[in-house]
Structures are given as structure tokens and as C-alpha cells.
MIFIVO-440289 format. One record per residue (C-alpha): x, y, z; residue in one letter. Coordinates in nm, 3 decimals. Example, Ala and Ser with C-alpha at 12.3 -4.5 7.8 and 13.67 -1.06 7.14 Angstrom:
BEGIN
@X:1.230&Y:-0.450&Z:0.780&type:a
@X:1.367&Y:-0.106&Z:0.714&type:s
END
This chain:
BEGIN
@X:14.450&Y:19.001&Z:18.768&type:m
@X:14.720&Y:19.248&Z:18.665&type:k
@X:14.697&Y:19.411&Z:18.321&type:t
@X:15.020&Y:19.248&Z:18.207&type:s
@X:14.880&Y:18.908&Z:18.305&type:t
@X:14.563&Y:18.970&Z:18.104&type:v
@X:14.769&Y:19.057&Z:17.796&type:k
@X:14.983&Y:18.751&Z:17.846&type:q
@X:14.676&Y:18.529&Z:17.882&type:s
@X:14.514&Y:18.669&Z:17.569&type:n
@X:14.835&Y:18.621&Z:17.376&type:r
@X:14.858&Y:18.257&Z:17.478&type:l
@X:14.497&Y:18.182&Z:17.399&type:q
@X:14.506&Y:18.345&Z:17.056&type:g
@X:14.830&Y:18.185&Z:16.935&type:a
@X:14.893&Y:17.857&Z:16.756&type:t
@X:14.900&Y:17.589&Z:17.027&type:p
@X:15.233&Y:17.562&Z:17.204&type:l
@X:15.268&Y:17.192&Z:17.115&type:a
@X:15.242&Y:17.279&Z:16.746&type:e
@X:15.479&Y:17.576&Z:16.769&type:r
@X:15.741&Y:17.363&Z:16.948&type:m
@X:15.723&Y:17.076&Z:16.699&type:r
@X:16.085&Y:16.985&Z:16.606&type:p
@X:16.186&Y:17.060&Z:16.248&type:q
@X:16.499&Y:16.843&Z:16.227&type:t
@X:16.616&Y:16.508&Z:16.360&type:l
@X:16.874&Y:16.693&Z:16.570&type:a
@X:16.590&Y:16.865&Z:16.760&type:d
@X:16.381&Y:16.551&Z:16.801&type:f
@X:16.359&Y:16.424&Z:17.160&type:v
@X:16.330&Y:16.057&Z:17.252&type:g
@X:16.327&Y:15.733&Z:17.050&type:q
@X:16.702&Y:15.687&Z:17.081&type:g
@X:16.666&Y:15.327&Z:16.961&type:h
@X:16.566&Y:15.460&Z:16.617&type:l
@X:16.760&Y:15.786&Z:16.593&type:l
@X:17.117&Y:15.895&Z:16.648&type:g
@X:17.445&Y:15.793&Z:16.493&type:e
@X:17.428&Y:15.454&Z:16.326&type:g
@X:17.060&Y:15.400&Z:16.409&type:k
@X:16.805&Y:15.280&Z:16.157&type:l
@X:16.627&Y:15.603&Z:16.059&type:l
@X:16.945&Y:15.807&Z:16.051&type:t
@X:17.106&Y:15.555&Z:15.816&type:r
@X:16.799&Y:15.549&Z:15.592&type:l
@X:16.805&Y:15.928&Z:15.562&type:l
@X:17.177&Y:15.926&Z:15.488&type:d
@X:17.096&Y:15.692&Z:15.200&type:q
@X:16.795&Y:15.904&Z:15.097&type:q
@X:16.590&Y:15.585&Z:15.111&type:a
@X:16.280&Y:15.611&Z:15.328&type:v
@X:16.066&Y:15.297&Z:15.297&type:p
@X:15.698&Y:15.267&Z:15.378&type:s
@X:15.665&Y:15.261&Z:15.755&type:l
@X:15.412&Y:15.196&Z:16.028&type:l
@X:15.489&Y:15.401&Z:16.339&type:l
@X:15.334&Y:15.226&Z:16.638&type:w
@X:15.337&Y:15.392&Z:16.977&type:g
@X:15.140&Y:15.574&Z:17.247&type:p
@X:15.003&Y:15.927&Z:17.192&type:p
@X:15.244&Y:16.217&Z:17.209&type:g
@X:15.560&Y:16.021&Z:17.129&type:t
@X:15.642&Y:16.200&Z:16.803&type:g
@X:15.485&Y:15.989&Z:16.528&type:k
@X:15.355&Y:16.283&Z:16.321&type:t
@X:15.663&Y:16.493&Z:16.387&type:t
@X:15.893&Y:16.212&Z:16.282&type:l
@X:15.701&Y:16.160&Z:15.957&type:a
@X:15.724&Y:16.533&Z:15.874&type:r
@X:16.098&Y:16.536&Z:15.941&type:i
@X:16.155&Y:16.225&Z:15.729&type:l
@X:15.970&Y:16.390&Z:15.439&type:a
@X:16.154&Y:16.719&Z:15.474&type:r
@X:16.502&Y:16.571&Z:15.505&type:e
@X:16.445&Y:16.326&Z:15.219&type:s
@X:16.313&Y:16.601&Z:14.990&type:g
@X:15.973&Y:16.438&Z:14.950&type:a
@X:15.633&Y:16.602&Z:14.927&type:e
@X:15.448&Y:16.554&Z:15.258&type:f
@X:15.075&Y:16.488&Z:15.249&type:v
@X:14.885&Y:16.462&Z:15.577&type:f
@X:14.585&Y:16.236&Z:15.572&type:f
@X:14.347&Y:16.165&Z:15.860&type:s
@X:14.184&Y:15.825&Z:15.867&type:a
@X:13.904&Y:15.981&Z:16.071&type:v
@X:13.813&Y:16.260&Z:15.827&type:l
@X:13.888&Y:16.122&Z:15.479&type:a
@X:13.818&Y:15.820&Z:15.263&type:g
@X:13.887&Y:15.644&Z:14.932&type:v
@X:13.785&Y:15.947&Z:14.721&type:k
@X:14.054&Y:16.160&Z:14.881&type:e
@X:14.307&Y:15.879&Z:14.837&type:i
@X:14.250&Y:15.885&Z:14.459&type:r
@X:14.312&Y:16.261&Z:14.448&type:a
@X:14.636&Y:16.223&Z:14.645&type:i
@X:14.756&Y:15.942&Z:14.418&type:v
@X:14.691&Y:16.156&Z:14.109&type:e
@X:14.882&Y:16.447&Z:14.262&type:q
@X:15.171&Y:16.213&Z:14.347&type:a
@X:15.179&Y:16.089&Z:13.986&type:r
@X:15.199&Y:16.445&Z:13.851&type:l
@X:15.482&Y:16.535&Z:14.092&type:l
@X:15.678&Y:16.227&Z:13.992&type:k
@X:15.634&Y:16.296&Z:13.620&type:e
@X:15.715&Y:16.668&Z:13.638&type:s
@X:15.987&Y:16.696&Z:13.905&type:d
@X:16.065&Y:16.330&Z:13.982&type:n
@X:15.976&Y:16.424&Z:14.340&type:r
@X:15.858&Y:16.145&Z:14.571&type:p
@X:15.548&Y:16.174&Z:14.785&type:t
@X:15.523&Y:16.065&Z:15.147&type:i
@X:15.163&Y:16.007&Z:15.245&type:l
@X:15.122&Y:16.022&Z:15.620&type:f
@X:14.806&Y:15.851&Z:15.743&type:v
@X:14.720&Y:15.941&Z:16.100&type:d
@X:14.531&Y:15.673&Z:16.296&type:e
@X:14.562&Y:15.425&Z:16.012&type:i
@X:14.400&Y:15.160&Z:16.232&type:h
@X:14.067&Y:15.340&Z:16.180&type:r
@X:14.066&Y:15.256&Z:15.808&type:f
@X:13.851&Y:14.962&Z:15.707&type:n
@X:13.981&Y:14.683&Z:15.482&type:k
@X:13.856&Y:14.847&Z:15.163&type:g
@X:14.023&Y:15.177&Z:15.244&type:q
@X:14.351&Y:15.006&Z:15.327&type:q
@X:14.329&Y:14.805&Z:15.004&type:d
@X:14.321&Y:15.132&Z:14.810&type:a
@X:14.682&Y:15.204&Z:14.913&type:f
@X:14.823&Y:14.868&Z:14.808&type:l
@X:14.899&Y:14.909&Z:14.435&type:p
@X:15.049&Y:15.256&Z:14.483&type:h
@X:15.269&Y:15.151&Z:14.774&type:v
@X:15.379&Y:14.842&Z:14.581&type:e
@X:15.463&Y:15.043&Z:14.268&type:s
@X:15.660&Y:15.298&Z:14.469&type:g
@X:15.443&Y:15.588&Z:14.357&type:l
@X:15.384&Y:15.682&Z:14.718&type:i
@X:15.573&Y:15.608&Z:15.035&type:t
@X:15.322&Y:15.533&Z:15.307&type:l
@X:15.390&Y:15.627&Z:15.668&type:i
@X:15.104&Y:15.522&Z:15.893&type:g
@X:15.069&Y:15.616&Z:16.258&type:a
@X:14.880&Y:15.402&Z:16.504&type:t
@X:14.838&Y:15.356&Z:16.875&type:t
@X:14.703&Y:15.004&Z:16.816&type:e
@X:14.897&Y:14.686&Z:16.744&type:n
@X:14.938&Y:14.683&Z:16.361&type:p
@X:14.925&Y:14.303&Z:16.360&type:s
@X:14.557&Y:14.323&Z:16.450&type:f
@X:14.456&Y:14.650&Z:16.284&type:q
@X:14.638&Y:14.660&Z:15.949&type:v
@X:14.561&Y:14.414&Z:15.667&type:i
@X:14.832&Y:14.156&Z:15.602&type:a
@X:14.920&Y:14.263&Z:15.242&type:p
@X:14.976&Y:14.623&Z:15.353&type:l
@X:15.160&Y:14.513&Z:15.668&type:l
@X:15.400&Y:14.305&Z:15.459&type:s
@X:15.490&Y:14.610&Z:15.250&type:r
@X:15.567&Y:14.832&Z:15.548&type:c
@X:15.834&Y:14.825&Z:15.811&type:r
@X:15.691&Y:14.848&Z:16.163&type:v
@X:15.879&Y:15.079&Z:16.400&type:l
@X:15.782&Y:15.087&Z:16.766&type:t
@X:15.795&Y:15.423&Z:16.943&type:l
@X:15.821&Y:15.422&Z:17.321&type:n
@X:15.658&Y:15.654&Z:17.574&type:s
@X:15.881&Y:15.951&Z:17.645&type:l
@X:16.086&Y:15.925&Z:17.961&type:t
@X:16.074&Y:16.179&Z:18.242&type:g
@X:16.407&Y:16.316&Z:18.120&type:a
@X:16.266&Y:16.352&Z:17.767&type:d
@X:15.967&Y:16.548&Z:17.898&type:l
@X:16.193&Y:16.767&Z:18.111&type:q
@X:16.393&Y:16.852&Z:17.798&type:t
@X:16.080&Y:16.934&Z:17.596&type:i
@X:15.933&Y:17.154&Z:17.869&type:l
@X:16.268&Y:17.322&Z:17.931&type:g
@X:16.295&Y:17.418&Z:17.565&type:r
@X:15.944&Y:17.562&Z:17.565&type:a
@X:16.025&Y:17.777&Z:17.867&type:l
@X:16.332&Y:17.940&Z:17.709&type:i
@X:16.242&Y:17.952&Z:17.339&type:d
@X:16.140&Y:18.314&Z:17.275&type:a
@X:16.041&Y:18.259&Z:16.911&type:e
@X:15.820&Y:17.952&Z:16.935&type:h
@X:15.777&Y:17.891&Z:17.307&type:g
@X:15.715&Y:18.097&Z:17.619&type:l
@X:16.062&Y:18.248&Z:17.643&type:g
@X:15.937&Y:18.594&Z:17.554&type:g
@X:15.742&Y:18.598&Z:17.881&type:l
@X:16.060&Y:18.523&Z:18.082&type:r
@X:15.880&Y:18.247&Z:18.277&type:p
@X:15.993&Y:18.090&Z:18.601&type:l
@X:15.848&Y:17.743&Z:18.655&type:c
@X:15.871&Y:17.607&Z:19.009&type:d
@X:16.042&Y:17.269&Z:19.035&type:e
@X:15.737&Y:17.105&Z:19.193&type:q
@X:15.519&Y:17.241&Z:18.912&type:a
@X:15.751&Y:17.098&Z:18.648&type:l
@X:15.767&Y:16.759&Z:18.822&type:e
@X:15.388&Y:16.745&Z:18.841&type:h
@X:15.360&Y:16.824&Z:18.470&type:l
@X:15.603&Y:16.544&Z:18.389&type:v
@X:15.421&Y:16.292&Z:18.609&type:r
@X:15.077&Y:16.373&Z:18.477&type:m
@X:15.189&Y:16.374&Z:18.112&type:a
@X:15.272&Y:16.002&Z:18.151&type:d
@X:15.515&Y:15.991&Z:17.859&type:g
@X:15.302&Y:16.212&Z:17.630&type:d
@X:15.492&Y:16.516&Z:17.502&type:g
@X:15.183&Y:16.688&Z:17.362&type:r
@X:15.002&Y:16.654&Z:17.693&type:m
@X:15.300&Y:16.802&Z:17.877&type:a
@X:15.314&Y:17.107&Z:17.650&type:l
@X:14.936&Y:17.156&Z:17.658&type:n
@X:14.947&Y:17.147&Z:18.037&type:g
@X:15.233&Y:17.396&Z:18.047&type:l
@X:15.052&Y:17.633&Z:17.812&type:e
@X:14.732&Y:17.627&Z:18.016&type:t
@X:14.924&Y:17.670&Z:18.341&type:a
@X:15.110&Y:17.967&Z:18.191&type:a
@X:14.780&Y:18.130&Z:18.097&type:s
@X:14.672&Y:18.101&Z:18.462&type:l
@X:15.001&Y:18.216&Z:18.612&type:a
@X:15.069&Y:18.567&Z:18.742&type:r
@X:15.356&Y:18.802&Z:18.674&type:v
@X:15.574&Y:18.867&Z:18.979&type:d
@X:15.715&Y:19.197&Z:19.098&type:g
@X:16.009&Y:19.170&Z:18.858&type:e
@X:15.779&Y:19.131&Z:18.560&type:g
@X:15.846&Y:18.760&Z:18.517&type:r
@X:15.577&Y:18.498&Z:18.472&type:l
@X:15.576&Y:18.266&Z:18.774&type:r
@X:15.425&Y:17.920&Z:18.713&type:i
@X:15.349&Y:17.748&Z:19.041&type:t
@X:15.231&Y:17.402&Z:19.141&type:l
@X:14.886&Y:17.550&Z:19.206&type:a
@X:14.874&Y:17.678&Z:18.847&type:d
@X:14.962&Y:17.334&Z:18.709&type:v
@X:14.711&Y:17.160&Z:18.936&type:e
@X:14.441&Y:17.401&Z:18.820&type:e
@X:14.539&Y:17.353&Z:18.456&type:a
@X:14.537&Y:16.974&Z:18.476&type:l
@X:14.253&Y:16.948&Z:18.727&type:q
@X:14.466&Y:16.698&Z:18.913&type:r
@X:14.605&Y:16.755&Z:19.259&type:r
@X:14.970&Y:16.667&Z:19.312&type:s
@X:15.001&Y:16.380&Z:19.559&type:l
@X:15.313&Y:16.380&Z:19.773&type:r
@X:15.526&Y:16.122&Z:19.601&type:y
@X:15.889&Y:16.114&Z:19.497&type:d
@X:15.971&Y:15.835&Z:19.255&type:k
@X:16.331&Y:15.831&Z:19.374&type:d
@X:16.279&Y:15.920&Z:19.740&type:g
@X:16.140&Y:15.790&Z:20.067&type:e
@X:15.771&Y:15.815&Z:19.979&type:e
@X:15.824&Y:15.595&Z:19.674&type:h
@X:15.975&Y:15.319&Z:19.889&type:y
@X:15.715&Y:15.368&Z:20.164&type:n
@X:15.424&Y:15.315&Z:19.927&type:i
@X:15.570&Y:15.022&Z:19.734&type:i
@X:15.646&Y:14.863&Z:20.071&type:s
@X:15.285&Y:14.917&Z:20.179&type:a
@X:15.163&Y:14.758&Z:19.856&type:l
@X:15.391&Y:14.457&Z:19.892&type:h
@X:15.300&Y:14.398&Z:20.257&type:k
@X:14.927&Y:14.436&Z:20.189&type:s
@X:14.956&Y:14.171&Z:19.917&type:l
@X:15.159&Y:13.940&Z:20.140&type:r
@X:14.903&Y:13.976&Z:20.419&type:d
@X:14.620&Y:13.889&Z:20.176&type:s
@X:14.444&Y:14.226&Z:20.214&type:d
@X:14.289&Y:14.309&Z:19.874&type:p
@X:14.152&Y:14.645&Z:19.989&type:d
@X:14.483&Y:14.774&Z:20.121&type:g
@X:14.671&Y:14.643&Z:19.818&type:a
@X:14.429&Y:14.807&Z:19.574&type:l
@X:14.448&Y:15.138&Z:19.761&type:y
@X:14.829&Y:15.157&Z:19.745&type:w
@X:14.830&Y:15.049&Z:19.382&type:l
@X:14.586&Y:15.327&Z:19.296&type:a
@X:14.785&Y:15.578&Z:19.503&type:r
@X:15.100&Y:15.503&Z:19.304&type:m
@X:14.920&Y:15.534&Z:18.971&type:l
@X:14.744&Y:15.857&Z:19.073&type:a
@X:15.077&Y:16.007&Z:19.177&type:a
@X:15.229&Y:15.934&Z:18.836&type:g
@X:15.436&Y:15.623&Z:18.907&type:e
@X:15.550&Y:15.438&Z:18.595&type:e
@X:15.282&Y:15.166&Z:18.552&type:p
@X:15.528&Y:14.916&Z:18.407&type:l
@X:15.740&Y:14.952&Z:18.723&type:y
@X:15.433&Y:14.846&Z:18.923&type:i
@X:15.376&Y:14.557&Z:18.682&type:a
@X:15.734&Y:14.439&Z:18.737&type:r
@X:15.683&Y:14.446&Z:19.114&type:r
@X:15.362&Y:14.242&Z:19.082&type:l
@X:15.547&Y:13.986&Z:18.867&type:i
@X:15.822&Y:13.962&Z:19.128&type:r
@X:15.562&Y:13.918&Z:19.405&type:f
@X:15.397&Y:13.634&Z:19.210&type:a
@X:15.718&Y:13.431&Z:19.233&type:s
@X:15.845&Y:13.550&Z:19.569&type:e
@X:15.530&Y:13.538&Z:19.784&type:d
@X:15.282&Y:13.320&Z:19.593&type:v
@X:15.509&Y:13.083&Z:19.406&type:g
@X:15.375&Y:12.735&Z:19.343&type:n
@X:15.093&Y:12.778&Z:19.591&type:a
@X:14.918&Y:12.922&Z:19.284&type:d
@X:15.127&Y:12.876&Z:18.968&type:p
@X:14.872&Y:13.083&Z:18.770&type:q
@X:14.972&Y:13.397&Z:18.959&type:a
@X:15.287&Y:13.443&Z:18.751&type:l
@X:15.098&Y:13.397&Z:18.423&type:a
@X:14.827&Y:13.643&Z:18.528&type:i
@X:15.076&Y:13.914&Z:18.626&type:t
@X:15.264&Y:13.866&Z:18.298&type:m
@X:14.937&Y:13.898&Z:18.107&type:h
@X:14.853&Y:14.214&Z:18.304&type:a
@X:15.185&Y:14.368&Z:18.201&type:r
@X:15.119&Y:14.281&Z:17.836&type:d
@X:14.764&Y:14.416&Z:17.858&type:a
@X:14.889&Y:14.746&Z:17.996&type:f
@X:15.155&Y:14.764&Z:17.726&type:h
@X:14.883&Y:14.723&Z:17.463&type:m
@X:14.615&Y:14.949&Z:17.616&type:l
@X:14.817&Y:15.215&Z:17.799&type:g
@X:14.663&Y:15.460&Z:18.044&type:t
@X:14.392&Y:15.462&Z:18.169&type:p
@X:14.243&Y:15.143&Z:18.021&type:e
@X:14.542&Y:14.925&Z:18.103&type:g
@X:14.536&Y:15.024&Z:18.470&type:e
@X:14.239&Y:14.794&Z:18.520&type:l
@X:14.452&Y:14.495&Z:18.421&type:a
@X:14.705&Y:14.591&Z:18.689&type:l
@X:14.423&Y:14.622&Z:18.942&type:a
@X:14.293&Y:14.278&Z:18.845&type:q
@X:14.637&Y:14.121&Z:18.890&type:a
@X:14.680&Y:14.302&Z:19.221&type:c
@X:14.354&Y:14.161&Z:19.358&type:l
@X:14.438&Y:13.813&Z:19.229&type:y
@X:14.771&Y:13.818&Z:19.412&type:l
@X:14.614&Y:13.949&Z:19.732&type:a
@X:14.356&Y:13.669&Z:19.736&type:t
@X:14.589&Y:13.388&Z:19.622&type:a
@X:14.736&Y:13.133&Z:19.868&type:p
@X:15.082&Y:13.242&Z:19.976&type:k
@X:15.415&Y:13.059&Z:19.980&type:s
@X:15.773&Y:13.181&Z:19.980&type:n
@X:15.909&Y:12.827&Z:19.938&type:a
@X:16.047&Y:12.899&Z:19.590&type:v
@X:16.214&Y:13.217&Z:19.717&type:y
@X:16.358&Y:13.039&Z:20.021&type:a
@X:16.481&Y:12.741&Z:19.817&type:a
@X:16.654&Y:12.963&Z:19.562&type:y
@X:16.825&Y:13.169&Z:19.831&type:n
@X:16.945&Y:12.852&Z:20.006&type:k
@X:17.089&Y:12.718&Z:19.680&type:v
@X:17.270&Y:13.046&Z:19.617&type:r
@X:17.420&Y:13.039&Z:19.965&type:q
@X:17.546&Y:12.684&Z:19.913&type:d
@X:17.697&Y:12.776&Z:19.576&type:i
@X:17.870&Y:13.074&Z:19.737&type:q
@X:17.995&Y:12.849&Z:20.020&type:r
@X:18.109&Y:12.549&Z:19.817&type:t
@X:18.214&Y:12.704&Z:19.485&type:g
@X:18.209&Y:12.520&Z:19.153&type:t
@X:18.160&Y:12.159&Z:19.256&type:l
@X:18.203&Y:11.901&Z:18.978&type:p
@X:17.906&Y:11.736&Z:18.809&type:v
@X:17.878&Y:11.370&Z:18.921&type:p
@X:18.011&Y:11.136&Z:18.652&type:l
@X:17.684&Y:10.951&Z:18.602&type:h
@X:17.507&Y:11.278&Z:18.507&type:l
@X:17.762&Y:11.375&Z:18.241&type:r
@X:17.710&Y:11.316&Z:17.871&type:n
@X:17.967&Y:11.099&Z:17.695&type:a
@X:17.972&Y:11.199&Z:17.326&type:p
@X:18.331&Y:11.081&Z:17.271&type:t
@X:18.512&Y:10.752&Z:17.328&type:r
@X:18.756&Y:10.915&Z:17.570&type:l
@X:18.470&Y:11.043&Z:17.784&type:m
@X:18.319&Y:10.696&Z:17.797&type:k
@X:18.653&Y:10.550&Z:17.901&type:e
@X:18.676&Y:10.810&Z:18.177&type:l
@X:18.342&Y:10.694&Z:18.315&type:g
@X:18.118&Y:10.973&Z:18.191&type:y
@X:17.756&Y:10.857&Z:18.210&type:g
@X:17.838&Y:10.530&Z:18.387&type:n
@X:17.551&Y:10.412&Z:18.602&type:g
@X:17.302&Y:10.670&Z:18.478&type:y
@X:16.944&Y:10.547&Z:18.508&type:q
@X:16.701&Y:10.671&Z:18.240&type:y
@X:16.379&Y:10.749&Z:18.428&type:a
@X:16.150&Y:10.658&Z:18.137&type:h
@X:16.287&Y:10.305&Z:18.138&type:d
@X:16.144&Y:10.258&Z:18.486&type:d
@X:15.775&Y:10.154&Z:18.491&type:p
@X:15.705&Y:10.433&Z:18.743&type:h
@X:15.947&Y:10.689&Z:18.592&type:a
@X:16.118&Y:10.707&Z:18.933&type:l
@X:16.484&Y:10.616&Z:18.983&type:v
@X:16.709&Y:10.628&Z:19.286&type:d
@X:17.015&Y:10.833&Z:19.192&type:q
@X:17.178&Y:11.152&Z:19.319&type:d
@X:17.156&Y:11.473&Z:19.116&type:h
@X:17.362&Y:11.703&Z:19.339&type:l
@X:17.741&Y:11.721&Z:19.367&type:p
@X:17.877&Y:11.464&Z:19.614&type:d
@X:17.954&Y:11.730&Z:19.873&type:k
@X:17.585&Y:11.836&Z:19.880&type:l
@X:17.429&Y:11.491&Z:19.849&type:a
@X:17.104&Y:11.466&Z:20.040&type:g
@X:17.045&Y:11.842&Z:20.063&type:a
@X:16.679&Y:11.947&Z:20.044&type:v
@X:16.617&Y:12.300&Z:19.917&type:y
@X:16.255&Y:12.312&Z:19.809&type:y
@X:16.013&Y:12.255&Z:20.095&type:q
@X:15.661&Y:12.322&Z:19.967&type:p
@X:15.399&Y:12.440&Z:20.209&type:t
@X:15.057&Y:12.287&Z:20.269&type:s
@X:14.885&Y:12.589&Z:20.111&type:r
@X:14.717&Y:12.600&Z:19.772&type:g
@X:14.863&Y:12.392&Z:19.492&type:f
@X:15.181&Y:12.341&Z:19.695&type:e
@X:14.983&Y:12.102&Z:19.912&type:a
@X:14.952&Y:11.880&Z:19.603&type:v
@X:15.323&Y:11.917&Z:19.529&type:i
@X:15.414&Y:11.842&Z:19.891&type:s
@X:15.200&Y:11.530&Z:19.894&type:d
@X:15.349&Y:11.414&Z:19.562&type:r
@X:15.709&Y:11.462&Z:19.678&type:l
@X:15.640&Y:11.286&Z:20.007&type:t
@X:15.498&Y:10.982&Z:19.824&type:k
@X:15.784&Y:10.977&Z:19.572&type:w
@X:16.048&Y:10.991&Z:19.844&type:r
@X:15.874&Y:10.721&Z:20.047&type:r
@X:15.849&Y:10.500&Z:19.737&type:f
@X:16.219&Y:10.544&Z:19.649&type:l
@X:16.321&Y:10.465&Z:20.008&type:k
@X:16.112&Y:10.149&Z:20.013&type:q
@X:16.225&Y:10.055&Z:19.662&type:k
@X:16.576&Y:10.001&Z:19.797&type:k
@X:16.439&Y:9.748&Z:20.041&type:e
@X:16.191&Y:9.555&Z:19.821&type:r
@X:16.011&Y:9.582&Z:19.485&type:p
@X:15.687&Y:9.784&Z:19.500&type:l
@X:15.387&Y:9.820&Z:19.279&type:a
@X:15.445&Y:10.192&Z:19.245&type:g
@X:15.364&Y:10.516&Z:19.427&type:p
@X:14.999&Y:10.591&Z:19.478&type:t
@X:14.854&Y:10.929&Z:19.386&type:g
@X:15.166&Y:11.031&Z:19.186&type:a
END
């Protein structure tokens, strides 16, 4: 290693961590969470009014919960006290409350108590906050990666406003890393670094929405990088792979490989191959694909290729999405894998998909056909006089809840769109519809006892 590289490495290792040095100091520098920040948004308006209420910041790691709390304290003129639910307890809470009381009495200065990982507090510890939050002596800002509804006691939850922070987008992470590369005072700018595009993309993928992870990876990669002939630090894909201990898989979220792999996943599911489906699912996750994108594709598949052959498929994929949203990576990936295997091994039917497409084609072909008079409501006298509702048969008045009347526009009368298969639960549906149709046909000819097996 060149001497200059050794000096650079020592400098990086001995400094305050890059993620801490690059922590934004103002709302203007904060990246992400556009639904809470910006002109006219909630937190900006609260700061304009100098009125920061007690808050619970709920979101994945590395999304800016601690940074946001510090900025809110600074810009509201409040004293900021950091408190770790892992390292401290009720005794420390009492000391902080006493300090807050003295500040209020002497300078009328408010105190913002930031509790990191508030979900780790037990009920007794959370109870200790209640009277002081209620009296306004302290403003509590708690940070949690867990659903507050399950982890925070109800009395405290009712006194705090819950704000949800989202995982940072790829563009957000690009902005954060870009700043670190050019900032000479707090970042790596003094080293005049050049970061290869592939290296930057790999950092963004592997960070998975976590800004701290992205900056930590960049810092480690920079300590491994070499200085080129022009005296500039060159960060390559190999440096990032070494830093993260994760090899970059060839995958472009917006390019051909993305569509190739999602196609392979979809076709493996359709062909009922659980092994192939699981492999392509894992490949996408390993390459840094957005897990919720995969969840959306699984949900779509449940309706398009399984449908009513197994009505539970849609519910299971929806639950998998919710489970991932709650657990995040890597724990939530198992829920996606479970849903993937369920879909692969479920009976298949595209009858819902085919029926819906056929209906859409007919609507496009025939336009806005009028609703038959007997199916229209008649809330006014004029409507009744015009024949609205005339001849309508109320199914529940029939002993078998089956009536013979048309429900399509006259021009499409008799059209059959949904044709269930004989696979899975659709076999039951098919049998039921066949019996109902046979019963209604025979009912025109003579009274019957009713359809069997309905």
C-alpha cells in the first residue's frame, strides 16, 4: 500500500464516524421524509409555530429519527437530552426531570427528552414519563423500529403524536453519499475521492433504505481504496464488496436483468415449481431489489394466476406484505419466501384474469350501455312512473334465493365472462354455478324443489 493510502486509512479510522460527522444540522439539510418536511408539511408548520408536541418517531433503522429529534430541539430552542432505553432506567429519568424543572424555572427553556429505542422500556419505566409529559415539563420524542401500538403503553401513546418515517429511497441515499464524497469539512471531500458508478449503486442497494449503513459502507470502502496516479482516492466496486462482505450480483432494477428475473419468478410460480420460484425470489432480494416491489408482484400473481382456485392465496400474500412492513430486512424476507412457496404449490387458475379482461373488452366495444330498468332504484315518484325497478325480483323472497332475471345491459344479455376451472376451490364454484343455471332453466318449465348441493 502506498504511504499516502496508509495516512488516509489511519485518518479515517481515527476520526469520528462518517455517519456522525455528516449528520444534518438543519431541516434544510435533512434528506428524505418529504411527507413530514417541506413547505406546508406537518413538522415545518409546527416549527414555524414554535410548538413541538410529544412525538413517537416510528420507522426502520437509518431513516433519520435521532437526527430529526436533534434538529427539532435546536430549531425550537429547547434543551436536548439523549436517553437510551437500553442503557438507562427510572433513576436517570428522575435526574433528567429535575434538570428540566430547573431549566424551566431559571430560563423558561423547554426540554426535549429523546428516548432511543423506547420500545425497550418496560411498563414501569414508561409510566415514569407520564406525569411530566402530561404537565408539559418535558416534551418526549421517542424513537422506535417497532409498532408503537404494541410496544408503548396506551396512556403514553395517547399523549404522543405518532409519525411514521419511511425507508430512504435510492435517490435519497445517492444524495447522502454524494454529499459525503464532496464535503471537505465533515465528509471525504478532502481526499478528493472518485467513486465508481457501480460501487455507488452497490452501496445504495445493500444499504436497503438505511442512511447510516450507506455511510458506514462508504467509509470502510474508502479506507480500503487506493490513491491513483493523480493523487485522488479511487473507490471501486471491489472496495465496496470487500467493505460490505457482499458480492454485487448483476442486476439492474430498471434494466433488462430486472425484467428477466421477475419474469423467471412469475413463470416458475405459474408452472408450480417451488424450487425455481424460491431461487429467483432470493436472487432478487440478494441483489438489492425493493422487497415491497416483490410483495406487490406476489399479490398480483395471487389474483392473476391462482384466483379462486385458492382464495386464500390473496390473503396470504397480503399478510406477507404486512409482515415484511412490520419486520423489515432480513426477518421479513421469510414471510415473502413463505408466500412465494404457497403460490407455487397452490392450484392455478387465470379465470378471474380472463373474465375481467373479457369484460373490459366488451365495455370498450359497446360503451356506456344503460342499466336495465328493473335493476334501477326508484327513490322518487317520477322514477317509479318511468318504470324504474319494475319487475325486480328480490332474491331473498325466493325460497332458494335464486331468481331468473338479467343483470347485464340488454345488448350483452346472456354473456358469460367467468368460467371457473375444475382446479382447486374453483371446482366447487364451477359445480355450484352449473347447478344454479340448470335449476333456473328448469324453473321456467316447472316448479322444482330447489338446487341440490348449492
